[in-house]
C-alpha positions in Angstrom: -0.2 0.1 0.0 1.5 3.4 -1.0 1.7 6.2 1.9 -0.9 9.1 1.6 0.8 12.5 1.2 -0.6 15.1 3.2 -0.2 18.5 1.2 -1.7 20.4 4.2 1.3 19.1 6.1 4.1 20.1 4.0 2.2 23.6 3.6 1.9 23.9 7.3 5.7 23.4 7.4 6.8 26.0 4.7 7.6 29.6 5.5 6.6 32.3 3.4 10.2 32.6 2.6 10.4 29.1 1.5 7.2 29.7 -1.0 8.6 32.9 -2.2 11.8 30.9 -3.3 9.2 28.4 -4.9 7.4 31.4 -6.6 10.8 32.8 -8.1 11.6 29.3 -9.3 8.4 28.9 -11.1 8.6 27.6 -14.7 5.0 28.2 -15.9 2.3 31.1 -15.2 0.1 28.6 -13.5 2.7 27.5 -11.0 3.5 31.1 -10.1 -0.5 31.7 -9.8 -0.2 28.6 -7.4 2.5 29.9 -5.2 1.2 33.3 -5.0 -2.2 31.8 -3.9 -0.5 29.7 -1.2 1.5 33.0 -0.1 -1.6 35.0 0.1 -3.3 32.0 2.3 -0.2 31.7 4.9 -0.4 35.5 5.1 -4.1 35.1 5.8 -3.5 32.6 8.4 -0.9 34.6 10.1 -3.2 37.6 10.5 -5.9 35.3 12.0 -3.6 34.5 14.7 -2.8 38.1 15.4 -6.3 39.4 15.1 -7.7 36.4 16.8 -10.7 36.1 14.7 -11.4 33.8 11.6 -10.9 35.7 8.2 -11.4 32.5 5.9 
């Protein structure tokens, strides 16, 4: 049986800097859009922690 990959687990461990590095290394427009959205989501999650209320 194959091991299940947790994309959220990978995302949760990444820093904004890690995601920015991935964005800079993007080879396609679609890949860049994907990393921009993950950066925005990570920023929003961090903002929710500071503000103390859910924004999503």
